[in-house]
Wavefront OBJ file of the C-alpha trace (Angstrom):
o trace
v 0.000 0.000 0.000
v 3.034 2.237 -0.290
v 3.537 4.831 -3.014
v 6.402 4.739 -5.526
v 7.594 7.470 -7.889
v 10.512 7.337 -10.332
v 11.810 9.690 -13.011
v 14.477 9.875 -15.679
v 14.774 12.902 -17.958
v 16.097 16.451 -18.082
v 13.970 18.133 -15.431
v 14.997 18.777 -11.856
v 14.180 15.436 -10.337
v 13.661 16.318 -6.665
v 10.711 18.736 -7.032
v 9.105 16.340 -9.503
v 9.394 13.325 -7.203
v 8.273 15.269 -4.126
v 5.219 16.516 -6.002
v 4.525 12.947 -7.114
v 4.814 11.647 -3.568
v 2.438 14.358 -2.416
v -0.128 12.996 -4.855
v 0.501 9.460 -3.545
v 0.643 10.164 0.170
v -2.844 8.676 0.521
v -1.186 5.284 -0.068
v 0.863 5.538 3.117
v 2.259 8.202 5.387
v 4.373 6.411 8.003
v 7.599 7.697 6.426
v 8.975 8.988 3.144
v 12.264 9.068 1.295
v 14.035 9.893 -1.943
v 17.208 8.807 -3.751
v 18.704 10.722 -6.680
v 21.856 10.590 -8.777
v 23.402 13.854 -10.000
v 25.345 14.565 -13.199
v 28.582 13.627 -11.412
v 27.166 10.198 -10.542
v 26.860 10.966 -6.870
v 24.027 9.111 -5.137
v 22.250 10.840 -2.278
v 19.373 9.783 -0.036
v 17.048 11.670 2.258
v 14.553 9.919 4.497
v 12.221 11.001 7.275
v 9.780 9.412 9.674
v 6.180 10.568 9.509
v 4.467 12.557 6.808
v 5.937 13.956 3.629
v 6.399 17.402 5.088
v 9.132 15.972 7.328
v 11.035 14.759 4.271
v 10.595 18.159 2.625
v 12.093 19.792 5.702
v 15.054 17.381 5.623
v 15.656 18.317 1.972
v 15.387 22.028 2.787
v 18.083 21.643 5.432
v 20.251 19.481 3.184
v 19.403 20.078 -0.481
v 19.982 17.572 -3.266
v 19.123 17.150 -6.905
v 19.857 15.004 -9.914
v 18.708 13.816 -13.331
v 17.121 10.572 -12.273
v 15.811 9.151 -9.047
v 13.133 7.321 -7.090
v 10.913 8.200 -4.148
v 8.651 6.418 -1.687
v 5.910 7.061 0.827
v 5.437 4.187 3.250
v 2.646 2.260 4.877
v 4.554 0.020 7.255
v 4.337 -3.785 7.046
v 7.763 -5.218 7.920
v 9.550 -2.983 10.381
v 8.328 -0.124 12.558
v 7.568 3.262 10.939
v 10.961 4.831 11.736
v 13.469 6.832 9.695
v 15.791 3.834 9.759
v 13.155 1.661 8.107
v 12.071 4.310 5.621
v 12.709 3.652 1.931
v 14.819 3.862 -0.241
v 17.177 1.089 0.853
v 20.742 0.480 -0.358
v 22.705 -2.631 -1.084
v 26.024 -3.436 0.620
v 28.062 -1.302 -1.772
v 25.729 1.655 -1.461
v 25.434 1.861 -5.238
v 22.096 0.091 -5.747
v 18.934 1.632 -4.306
v 15.440 0.112 -4.111
v 11.927 1.265 -3.202
v 9.209 -1.312 -2.722
v 5.462 -1.732 -2.358
v 4.357 -5.176 -1.220
v 5.498 -8.034 0.986
v 8.402 -10.420 0.421
v 7.310 -13.608 2.122
v 10.686 -15.375 2.022
v 12.842 -12.404 3.032
v 14.047 -14.047 6.259
v 15.442 -17.037 4.356
v 17.125 -14.726 1.846
v 18.440 -12.563 4.661
v 19.995 -15.567 6.410
v 21.639 -16.704 3.168
v 23.073 -13.274 2.442
v 24.221 -12.804 6.055
v 26.139 -16.071 5.787
v 27.943 -14.548 2.795
v 28.995 -11.491 4.771
v 26.103 -9.079 4.259
v 25.176 -6.856 7.196
v 21.696 -5.396 7.562
v 20.729 -2.191 9.351
v 16.918 -2.279 9.161
v 13.958 -4.532 9.972
v 12.506 -4.347 6.461
v 12.090 -6.939 3.755
v 13.034 -4.274 1.191
v 16.633 -3.992 2.371
v 17.025 -7.687 1.584
v 15.899 -7.030 -2.008
v 18.505 -4.275 -2.387
v 21.253 -6.547 -1.045
v 20.179 -9.413 -3.291
v 20.301 -7.274 -6.436
v 23.580 -5.708 -5.361
v 25.011 -9.158 -4.669
v 24.446 -10.220 -8.254
v 25.923 -6.967 -9.581
v 28.960 -7.140 -7.295
v 29.696 -10.866 -7.167
v 28.493 -12.047 -10.574
v 29.349 -8.931 -12.554
v 25.821 -8.689 -13.955
v 24.249 -5.554 -15.387
v 21.561 -3.964 -13.265
v 18.828 -5.342 -15.537
v 20.150 -8.913 -15.397
v 20.747 -8.669 -11.645
v 17.183 -7.488 -11.121
v 15.834 -10.299 -13.286
v 17.846 -12.898 -11.369
v 16.852 -11.457 -7.995
v 13.096 -11.212 -8.617
v 13.040 -14.836 -9.737
v 13.945 -15.721 -6.145
v 11.369 -13.511 -4.450
v 8.142 -14.977 -3.087
v 5.230 -12.689 -2.361
v 3.826 -9.620 -4.053
v 5.954 -6.641 -4.957
v 6.310 -3.525 -7.029
v 9.902 -2.284 -7.198
v 11.772 0.658 -8.585
v 15.558 0.463 -8.721
v 18.444 2.765 -9.648
v 22.228 2.380 -9.555
v 25.114 4.842 -9.803
v 26.839 2.390 -12.141
v 24.089 2.646 -14.764
v 23.440 6.342 -15.420
v 20.034 7.636 -16.438
v 18.343 4.296 -15.901
v 15.341 3.421 -13.746
v 14.032 -0.130 -13.560
v 10.481 -0.945 -12.516
v 9.144 -4.390 -11.597
v 5.631 -5.675 -11.003
v 4.380 -8.828 -9.368
v 1.037 -7.875 -7.824
v 0.853 -4.186 -6.788
v 0.278 -1.610 -9.536
v 3.006 0.047 -11.584
v 2.169 2.774 -14.097
v 4.707 3.953 -16.684
v 4.316 7.502 -18.005
v 5.573 8.276 -21.511
v 6.955 11.776 -22.074
v 9.195 13.508 -24.604
v 12.757 12.654 -23.551
v 11.510 11.700 -20.100
v 9.748 8.778 -18.495
v 7.932 8.211 -15.221
v 7.191 5.367 -12.803
v 4.367 5.575 -10.277
v 2.008 3.448 -8.193
v -1.005 5.333 -9.513
v -1.934 7.815 -12.222
v -2.184 11.201 -10.364
v 1.605 11.854 -10.092
v 1.967 11.449 -13.843
v -0.991 13.530 -15.021
v 0.775 16.896 -14.761
v 3.463 15.680 -17.182
v 1.797 13.307 -19.643
v -1.510 11.602 -20.377
v 0.139 8.677 -22.198
v 0.711 5.670 -19.952
v 0.738 1.929 -19.754
v 0.356 -0.442 -16.822
v 2.949 -3.124 -16.240
v 1.501 -6.611 -16.070
v 2.419 -9.179 -13.474
v 5.927 -10.597 -13.853
v 7.017 -7.741 -16.090
v 10.051 -5.455 -15.931
v 10.359 -1.999 -17.494
v 13.769 -0.466 -18.219
v 13.516 3.317 -18.500
v 16.145 5.654 -19.936
v 15.936 9.195 -21.299
v 15.447 7.836 -24.792
v 13.237 4.784 -24.477
v 11.297 2.258 -22.444
v 11.756 -1.476 -22.880
v 9.493 -4.072 -21.294
v 10.292 -7.741 -20.762
v 8.885 -10.539 -18.686
v 10.879 -12.076 -15.846
v 12.430 -14.534 -18.310
v 13.698 -11.759 -20.576
v 11.126 -12.145 -23.355
v 10.143 -8.852 -24.995
v 6.659 -7.565 -24.107
v 4.732 -4.991 -26.136
v 2.784 -2.930 -23.597
v -0.692 -1.620 -24.361
v -0.476 2.153 -24.276
v -3.527 4.209 -23.298
v -4.408 7.869 -22.924
v -5.788 9.037 -19.596
v -8.753 11.393 -19.869
v -8.693 12.582 -16.246
v -8.056 16.298 -15.899
v -5.029 16.966 -13.613
v -7.158 19.529 -11.772
v -9.400 16.657 -10.645
v -6.561 15.422 -8.460
v -6.267 18.797 -6.658
v -8.341 20.152 -3.770
v -9.849 22.955 -5.845
v -10.433 25.287 -2.892
v -11.889 22.671 -0.576
v -10.307 22.178 2.833
v -9.941 18.434 2.293
v -9.997 16.017 -0.613
v -12.794 14.100 1.098
v -15.081 17.118 1.133
v -14.270 17.893 -2.503
v -15.040 14.314 -3.475
v -18.360 14.361 -1.606
v -19.328 17.417 -3.648
v -18.181 15.740 -6.871
v -20.787 13.001 -6.549
v -23.362 14.570 -8.909
v -20.712 14.695 -11.633
v -19.541 11.148 -10.841
v -23.112 9.884 -11.287
v -23.595 11.797 -14.551
v -20.291 10.606 -15.993
v -20.913 6.978 -15.033
v -24.371 7.037 -16.647
v -23.450 9.084 -19.723
v -23.750 7.177 -22.981
v -25.073 4.060 -21.290
v -28.832 4.655 -21.215
v -31.595 5.754 -23.545
v -34.319 7.837 -21.924
v -36.552 7.147 -24.915
v -36.432 3.368 -24.762
v -35.148 2.669 -21.255
v -32.401 0.503 -22.760
v -29.014 0.153 -21.084
v -25.780 -0.268 -23.023
v -22.653 -1.793 -21.523
v -19.079 -1.502 -22.724
v -17.723 -4.207 -25.025
v -16.732 -7.317 -23.100
v -15.972 -11.006 -23.458
v -19.304 -11.970 -21.908
v -21.998 -12.566 -24.468
v -25.728 -11.936 -24.171
v -26.161 -15.690 -24.159
v -23.730 -15.963 -21.237
v -25.773 -13.407 -19.320
v -29.041 -15.170 -20.133
v -27.683 -18.484 -18.842
v -26.619 -17.170 -15.418
v -28.187 -19.138 -12.572
v -26.614 -17.241 -9.679
v -24.440 -14.207 -9.043
v -21.633 -13.880 -6.512
v -20.170 -10.510 -5.501
v -16.711 -10.153 -3.940
v -15.291 -6.895 -2.623
v -13.637 -5.251 0.389
v -14.552 -2.367 2.676
v -16.746 0.295 1.135
v -16.886 -1.672 -2.135
v -18.379 -4.567 -0.161
v -21.137 -2.260 1.046
v -21.790 -1.269 -2.568
v -22.002 -4.977 -3.360
v -24.620 -5.458 -0.628
v -26.708 -2.681 -2.152
v -26.179 -4.325 -5.536
v -27.582 -7.582 -4.176
v -30.916 -5.879 -3.495
v -30.897 -4.286 -6.962
v -30.071 -7.509 -8.786
v -32.479 -9.735 -6.902
v -35.297 -7.216 -7.318
v -34.788 -6.486 -11.024
v -33.303 -9.747 -12.325
v -34.781 -12.354 -9.950
v -31.493 -14.241 -9.697
v -30.027 -15.287 -6.320
v -27.053 -13.172 -5.227
v -24.424 -13.836 -2.559
v -22.016 -11.167 -1.325
v -18.606 -12.176 0.028
v -15.725 -10.366 1.579
v -13.025 -10.823 -1.039
v -10.548 -11.534 1.759
v -12.604 -14.611 2.716
v -13.755 -15.759 -0.704
v -10.983 -18.077 -1.779
v -10.283 -19.335 1.711
v -13.734 -20.827 2.102
v -13.279 -22.949 -1.044
v -16.304 -21.475 -2.857
v -18.519 -23.680 -4.973
v -18.737 -22.196 -8.474
v -19.706 -23.369 -11.908
v -19.906 -22.088 -15.471
v -23.404 -20.680 -15.026
v -22.349 -18.499 -12.073
v -21.235 -14.912 -12.563
v -18.763 -13.315 -10.174
v -18.876 -9.529 -9.873
v -15.755 -8.002 -8.330
v -15.792 -4.390 -7.154
v -12.678 -2.263 -6.587
v -12.086 1.461 -6.881
v -8.406 1.049 -7.710
v -8.689 -2.212 -9.598
v -5.609 -3.331 -7.687
v -7.035 -4.617 -4.379
v -5.044 -7.768 -3.644
v -7.855 -9.774 -2.048
v -10.278 -8.894 -4.833
v -7.782 -9.902 -7.515
v -7.301 -13.221 -5.717
v -11.086 -13.792 -5.641
v -11.317 -13.032 -9.346
v -8.540 -15.469 -10.196
v -10.094 -18.211 -8.087
v -13.421 -17.781 -9.880
v -11.794 -17.885 -13.285
v -9.857 -20.984 -12.253
v -13.197 -22.671 -11.619
v -14.547 -21.653 -15.031
v -16.704 -18.785 -13.810
v -17.155 -15.573 -15.823
v -16.053 -12.404 -14.024
v -17.544 -8.929 -14.390
v -15.615 -6.063 -12.788
v -16.818 -2.723 -11.455
v -13.726 -0.550 -11.386
v -12.641 3.095 -11.530
v -9.217 2.729 -13.162
v -8.853 1.775 -16.803
v -5.859 -0.474 -17.356
v -5.726 -1.721 -13.758
v -5.141 -5.405 -13.087
v -8.806 -6.176 -12.438
v -9.832 -4.337 -15.595
v -7.271 -6.273 -17.611
v -8.071 -9.717 -16.268
v -11.862 -9.637 -15.921
v -14.033 -10.943 -18.738
v -15.864 -7.642 -18.741
v -15.741 -4.324 -16.911
v -18.167 -1.543 -16.112
v -15.841 1.396 -15.622
v -17.055 3.944 -13.128
v -16.126 7.454 -14.159
v -15.663 8.964 -10.732
v -12.252 10.430 -11.538
v -9.297 10.188 -9.156
v -10.271 9.698 -5.525
v -7.527 10.882 -3.173
v -9.214 10.842 0.228
v -8.596 7.512 1.950
v -12.236 7.279 3.021
v -14.127 6.507 -0.175
v -17.167 8.628 -1.068
v -17.743 9.327 -4.757
v -16.311 5.939 -5.748
v -18.938 4.249 -3.556
v -21.707 6.227 -5.211
v -20.399 5.445 -8.699
v -20.150 1.744 -7.829
v -23.804 1.638 -6.799
v -24.736 3.389 -10.043
v -22.744 0.833 -12.061
v -24.508 -2.029 -10.270
v -27.871 -0.376 -10.882
v -27.043 -0.068 -14.595
v -26.054 -3.713 -14.746
v -29.230 -4.754 -12.930
v -31.292 -2.834 -15.483
v -29.337 -4.313 -18.384
v -29.635 -7.876 -17.135
v -33.301 -7.477 -16.205
v -34.114 -6.150 -19.665
v -32.083 -8.891 -21.349
v -33.743 -11.679 -19.369
v -37.233 -10.233 -19.571
v -37.764 -9.630 -15.870
v -38.233 -5.892 -16.543
v -40.848 -4.652 -18.968
v -40.177 -1.822 -21.410
v -42.334 0.584 -19.376
v -40.588 -0.375 -16.147
v -37.227 0.153 -17.843
v -38.174 3.677 -18.916
v -39.315 4.550 -15.376
v -36.147 3.146 -13.792
v -33.899 5.002 -16.234
v -35.819 8.241 -15.653
v -35.295 7.847 -11.895
v -31.587 7.491 -12.583
v -31.460 10.582 -14.801
v -32.992 12.707 -12.020
v -30.504 11.566 -9.399
v -27.621 14.076 -9.912
v -29.928 17.054 -9.390
v -31.254 15.490 -6.195
v -27.721 14.973 -4.869
v -26.984 18.622 -5.667
v -30.084 19.618 -3.738
v -28.814 17.681 -0.736
v -25.389 19.281 -0.937
v -26.858 22.772 -1.238
v -28.733 22.219 2.035
v -25.808 20.672 3.931
v -25.271 23.411 6.555
v -27.578 21.630 8.990
v -25.269 18.603 8.981
v -22.349 20.716 10.134
v -24.513 22.138 12.917
v -25.486 18.608 13.947
v -21.830 17.619 14.259
v -21.377 20.160 17.077
v -23.629 18.100 19.312
v -21.989 14.722 18.742
v -18.272 15.124 18.072
v -17.354 14.289 21.682
v -19.254 10.993 21.930
v -17.403 7.685 21.917
v -19.958 5.338 20.350
v -22.532 5.420 17.547
v -25.069 2.880 16.359
v -26.337 2.908 12.756
v -29.513 1.061 11.771
v -31.124 0.226 8.456
v -33.473 -2.371 7.055
v -33.454 -3.908 3.574
v -31.473 -1.855 1.084
v -30.917 0.747 3.800
v -28.841 -1.722 5.798
v -25.737 -1.307 3.545
v -26.107 2.449 4.036
v -26.027 1.965 7.807
v -22.859 -0.104 7.459
v -21.231 2.498 5.216
v -22.199 5.350 7.536
v -20.634 3.538 10.483
v -17.491 2.759 8.506
v -17.015 6.386 7.447
v -17.255 7.540 11.040
v -14.781 4.911 12.221
v -12.303 5.606 9.451
v -11.877 9.328 9.868
v -13.016 10.266 13.390
v -11.835 7.167 15.321
v -15.214 6.932 17.030
v -16.437 3.396 17.564
v -19.484 2.869 15.368
v -21.471 -0.197 14.451
v -23.909 -0.752 11.599
v -26.726 -3.200 12.280
v -29.908 -4.497 10.647
v -32.753 -2.685 12.343
v -34.750 -5.893 12.712
v -31.964 -7.440 14.813
v -32.173 -4.894 17.623
v -34.001 -7.275 19.936
v -31.266 -9.854 19.463
v -28.605 -7.973 21.379
v -28.007 -4.314 20.417
v -30.917 -3.052 22.560
v -28.638 -3.683 25.537
v -26.387 -0.831 24.368
v -29.055 1.839 24.264
v -29.076 4.565 26.878
v -29.391 8.340 27.033
v -25.791 8.797 25.807
v -25.920 6.663 22.650
v -26.661 8.382 19.304
v -28.548 6.012 17.000
v -28.561 6.929 13.323
v -31.517 5.301 11.563
v -31.927 5.305 7.793
v -35.676 5.114 7.256
v -36.561 6.333 3.778
v -39.440 5.122 1.619
v -40.850 5.220 -1.890
v -44.480 6.303 -2.026
v -46.779 3.726 -3.566
v -44.241 0.908 -3.173
v -45.875 -1.593 -0.826
v -42.628 -3.305 0.098
v -40.956 0.001 0.832
v -43.898 1.202 2.924
v -43.827 -2.009 4.993
v -40.096 -1.717 5.576
v -40.551 1.900 6.635
v -43.231 0.993 9.180
v -41.167 -1.811 10.686
v -38.109 0.431 10.984
v -40.252 3.129 12.569
v -41.120 0.589 15.258
v -37.395 0.116 15.889
v -37.039 3.872 16.346
v -39.823 3.808 18.915
v -37.939 1.006 20.712
v -34.841 3.187 20.863
v -36.773 6.159 22.202
v -38.432 3.970 24.846
v -34.932 3.287 26.189
v -33.919 6.982 26.139
v -31.678 6.652 23.077
v -30.897 9.676 20.895
v -32.258 9.190 17.365
v -30.880 10.852 14.252
v -33.235 9.837 11.437
v -32.571 10.027 7.707
v -36.012 10.214 6.124
v -37.719 11.118 2.860
v -38.956 14.675 2.396
v -42.439 15.162 3.789
v -42.116 12.352 6.322
v -44.972 12.619 8.810
v -44.300 9.741 11.207
v -40.627 9.128 11.981
v -39.862 12.852 11.980
v -42.197 13.303 14.958
v -40.336 10.917 17.261
v -36.718 11.411 16.176
v -34.504 13.884 18.030
v -32.876 15.059 14.810
v -34.164 14.686 11.262
v -32.236 14.742 7.989
v -34.458 14.847 4.917
v -33.516 13.584 1.471
v -35.443 13.994 -1.808
v -37.747 11.138 -2.728
v -36.494 8.639 -5.274
v -37.037 4.982 -6.073
v -36.291 2.449 -3.371
v -33.303 1.027 -5.218
v -31.643 4.413 -5.685
v -32.374 5.612 -2.165
v -28.915 4.592 -0.831
v -27.212 6.943 -3.300
v -28.995 9.860 -1.627
v -29.143 8.702 1.991
v -25.403 8.031 2.205
v -24.523 11.656 1.382
v -25.595 13.194 4.732
v -23.861 10.340 6.549
v -20.637 11.117 4.679
v -20.977 14.785 5.608
v -21.768 14.002 9.246
v -18.649 11.850 9.525
v -16.573 14.530 7.840
v -17.691 17.391 10.093
v -17.355 15.309 13.261
v -13.807 14.338 12.263
v -12.877 17.963 11.532
v -14.206 19.084 14.932
v -12.193 16.338 16.621
v -9.044 17.588 14.908
v -8.512 14.360 12.948
v -6.566 14.064 9.726
v -9.552 13.531 7.456
v -7.728 12.667 4.232
v -5.046 10.515 5.821
v -6.519 8.675 8.811
v -4.129 6.741 11.000
v -3.172 3.155 10.154
v -5.008 3.211 6.806
v -4.094 3.589 3.162
v -6.158 4.152 0.056
v -5.341 1.098 -1.977
v -4.853 -2.227 -0.187
v -2.465 -4.025 -2.505
v -1.235 -6.546 0.086
v -3.103 -9.177 2.070
l 1 2 3 4 5 6 7 8 9 10 11 12 13 14 15 16 17 18 19 20 21 22 23 24 25 26 27 28 29 30 31 32 33 34 35 36 37 38 39 40 41 42 43 44 45 46 47 48 49 50 51 52 53 54 55 56 57 58 59 60 61 62 63 64 65 66 67 68 69 70 71 72 73 74 75 76 77 78 79 80 81 82 83 84 85 86 87 88 89 90 91 92 93 94 95 96 97 98 99 100 101 102 103 104 105 106 107 108 109 110 111 112 113 114 115 116 117 118 119 120 121 122 123 124 125 126 127 128 129 130 131 132 133 134 135 136 137 138 139 140 141 142 143 144 145 146 147 148 149 150 151 152 153 154 155 156 157 158 159 160 161 162 163 164 165 166 167 168 169 170 171 172 173 174 175 176 177 178 179 180 181 182 183 184 185 186 187 188 189 190 191 192 193 194 195 196 197 198 199 200 201 202 203 204 205 206 207 208 209 210 211 212 213 214 215 216 217 218 219 220 221 222 223 224 225 226 227 228 229 230 231 232 233 234 235 236 237 238 239 240 241 242 243 244 245 246 247 248 249 250 251 252 253 254 255 256 257 258 259 260 261 262 263 264 265 266 267 268 269 270 271 272 273 274 275 276 277 278 279 280 281 282 283 284 285 286 287 288 289 290 291 292 293 294 295 296 297 298 299 300 301 302 303 304 305 306 307 308 309 310 311 312 313 314 315 316 317 318 319 320 321 322 323 324 325 326 327 328 329 330 331 332 333 334 335 336 337 338 339 340 341 342 343 344 345 346 347 348 349 350 351 352 353 354 355 356 357 358 359 360 361 362 363 364 365 366 367 368 369 370 371 372 373 374 375 376 377 378 379 380 381 382 383 384 385 386 387 388 389 390 391 392 393 394 395 396 397 398 399 400 401 402 403 404 405 406 407 408 409 410 411 412 413 414 415 416 417 418 419 420 421 422 423 424 425 426 427 428 429 430 431 432 433 434 435 436 437 438 439 440 441 442 443 444 445 446 447 448 449 450 451 452 453 454 455 456 457 458 459 460 461 462 463 464 465 466 467 468 469 470 471 472 473 474 475 476 477 478 479 480 481 482 483 484 485 486 487 488 489 490 491 492 493 494 495 496 497 498 499 500 501 502 503 504 505 506 507 508 509 510 511 512 513 514 515 516 517 518 519 520 521 522 523 524 525 526 527 528 529 530 531 532 533 534 535 536 537 538 539 540 541 542 543 544 545 546 547 548 549 550 551 552 553 554 555 556 557 558 559 560 561 562 563 564 565 566 567 568 569 570 571 572 573 574 575 576 577 578 579 580 581 582 583 584 585 586 587 588 589 590 591 592 593 594 595 596 597 598 599 600 601 602 603 604 605 606 607 608 609 610 611 612 613 614 615 616 617 618 619 620
């Protein structure tokens, strides 16, 4: 989950790498470091514990620059988050330098072997072992850096993205991928390495993603790609359409707040070109899943992690309602370990903002091993999940920098709604008239989100009353249950307040014991007028609210505009515009995102970079 940046070209390398690390700090902020080689072939390192600003201060006190170099921002796995353990790491000679994202599972065995040959280690990290191993093959076997890297990575077990430089091979940066993402940026007389797209956008839109077991050799003049065996690989170049400004705060205090306010655009962009308001038809991107494949599906599995898992839960309600096919939702981290039963008529949907989530990739590969088709919902074109899935619905949320996901979650639910409509129409479980109504509901959604955001001042006021509490309970029933889970997760992630999401109907089976006059209970109780199922769910959840009030609990209710029942008994009411039952979560989650944000700000928390977390979980 660390961030890697590398550069070779004619620009000043230090400001470029520092700016790149700033755009990747969401991937880890335990420590940071940089290594550069100047025109006199002098190698210099600077490292600092803590956030990037500490590294910038170290560079200010002891400047350096060069023509090529690598940088790193760390989320600690092996070794405490100290300056000593910060990347980059050197080999024994001090000439080879490595930065790393991932986990080397056999590093202790390699370390023991190298120690027996006279190598001394100064850190607790697995990365230092990689540097020593590469350096060993350069020093002892007389290999070029490229050949030494190829020989070394063949011995590594685990998942890893590496970037390597050496003073003995001027103007050369080597990048390696086996698991975590590596993006190569293609400039004019300059080339870039990064863990994600944002650091590259200010310099070029032309990129390609390394595949697993591939090595890129970058110089000022060219990029070569081979596999681990040395066979030439022709990478698939693509042009990124994201505007660089999208990866900046744009006047907002935090990325998270900016991304909350970008949700109307994220919905519009994800829907654009995929629906016809005239016919109600839905159009998916080209994929290696045929209409006949979709018609023959007997069950759907969904695998995802964190917020994406909550989107999957909402998707289950959408799919079962509109397609009438059974759906199971799994944590991707558990999927392959429970030995899932799959067959050729099952469809696995994997959901990942980054497209690089390690557990989700593993679930996808297990499903494909069993002959199951895989459909991906993903925000990053060219990511590993996008490349390996049989088909992808790309969400067009744009870059999401805040660690706590907001607009990506919304876009994922929209993608699942689109797929539910498509599959329902294809299989005949949705009539033409129903399709038109459902698409119209979708088209109206961005304006309704904007309405919510324009009336958000009351949420900030509400945060003043609750930012000092230590526990929250979130309740929802039916499709509102995933919203309760997501609301609780947002609060946990960025404010460090303990919060629990629970099905409202399960209150009598334990959670009622928690309720007292100090416990805020957030209840999502929206409804769609004229929908009998929705009305019944609303009434039952209202009864749960009455239960809470009978035990002196404090109720914050998210309800539909014009509510005349729940609003009378709740202590605080948040109204959302009316929409269809299946799209309700897209609206009801917005005030919960804002409530979490404002509470975290009042508590003085680092909203964009919460402790112990990183944006993209590329290791198990």
